[in-house]
Each structure stands twice: as structure tokens, then as C-alpha cells.
N, C-alpha and C positions, 0 to 999 in steps of 0.2 A: 137794241140787240134782239130781244125776244119777238118784236113784231117782225124784224127783218127776217129771223129764222122760220117764222109761221109764214111769211110772204113766199120765201123760198120754197117751203114744202107746198103752198098752194100751187106755185109754178111747176113745181116737179109734178104734182097730181094733174095738173093741166096737160103737160106732156103726156103722162102716162093715158089720160083720155084721148088725146090725139093718136097716140099709138094704137090704142084698142079700136080707134074708128079705122084705122089704116088695115089692122087685121080683119076687120068685120067686112070691110070693103074688097080685101083679097078674097075672104072666104065665099062672097057672093059674086065674085068676078065682076065687079063694078071699077072699070076703068076710071071713070070720071071721080068716083069717090078716093081711089088710090092716089090719083094726082092731088084731089083737095086735101087729103089728109098729110100728104107728105108735105105740101107747101105750109099748111098749117103748122107741123112740127117745126119747121126752120123759122117761121114767123114767132112762134111762141119761144123758141130757144134764143132768137136774137132779140126779140123784147125782153127777155128776162136778163140777158147780158146788159142791155141798154138801161134797164130799170135799176141796175146796180152799178152804174157809171162806170161799165168796163168799155175800154177802147176796141170795138169789135174788130176794125181793121188791123190792129196791133196784134190782138190774139189770133185772129185767122191766120195771118202772115206767118207768124211762128208756128203754129201748128203745120200749116200747109208745108212750110221750109223743112220742119222735122219729118214728117211724112215722106217728102221726097227724098230724104236720105236713107229710107228704108230699102232694102233689097228685094229683088224678086225672089220667092222661095215658097216653100210649104210652110204655112202656119197651122201647126199640130194642135193649136188650141180650138179649131173651128172645123166643122164638116165641110168639105169642098167637092162634092160629088161631080161637079162640072170641069174639075180638073184645069180651073182657069189659074193663071198666075196670081199668086198672093203677094203681099208685102210683109216682110218681116224685118226685125230690129238686128241690124249686125252688132257685133259686140261693142263698136265703137259708139253707137247711137246714143245720143242723150235727148231726154224728154225736153219739151219746149218750156221755157222759163216764162211765168206770168206773175211773179211776186211784186212786179212794179206795176201791175195792170190788174188789181184785183176790185179795183172800185172800192164800194161800201161793203162787200163780203167781208172784207177784214173785221168788220164790227159784230159779225155773228160769233157769238161764244157757245161752247159746249155747256150744257146744264151742269 
């Protein structure tokens, strides 16, 4: 369990590194770097799920389904200077269920 927690921390830092590369590419207007960093974020995230034996398709489907139940509206928790439609959770909205699809993450315990 300790090694799994350390491995998850390693992967989180990997994602932070890729996110930093995305920000740097954006700061210097490097479109190629932006595309590369976005794909790397997806690859690392999916690889992390895979490494913990999580069924990616099942998790993706559940999250996508829950997101499609959201409604157009204004999300006051983030700035939207473009006035684009946003998705908000209606009162009846329920977050996706993953308890039967957490792979070996369940082995990670708090210290």
C-alpha cells in the first residue's frame, strides 16, 4: 500500500509536469507544444488508470453519462468572460459511481 501511494504521488507529479509544459507552451504561443502537452496529459491520466487496474471504458462512460445530465447555465465557481454556455448540476444530479471500479486504488491507505 505504501508503494502504491508513492506511485500515485509520482503519477500526480507527472501530470503536474505535463500541465506545466502546457502552460509554458501557451505562454510562448507554441501551438505544437500545446497539442503535445494536451495529449501527454491524456496519456498519463489514462496510463495511471490502467496501472491501477481500473476499467477505463466503464469509468469514462459513467462520467460522460453524468456530465450529459447537467444543464446549460452559469457556473458561478469559475470565470466565463466569453459568456459561453456552461454546464451546471441540477438539484437531482448524482455524481458517477465508481466504487465497483477502483481497481487496486482500494489498497492505498492513509498514514
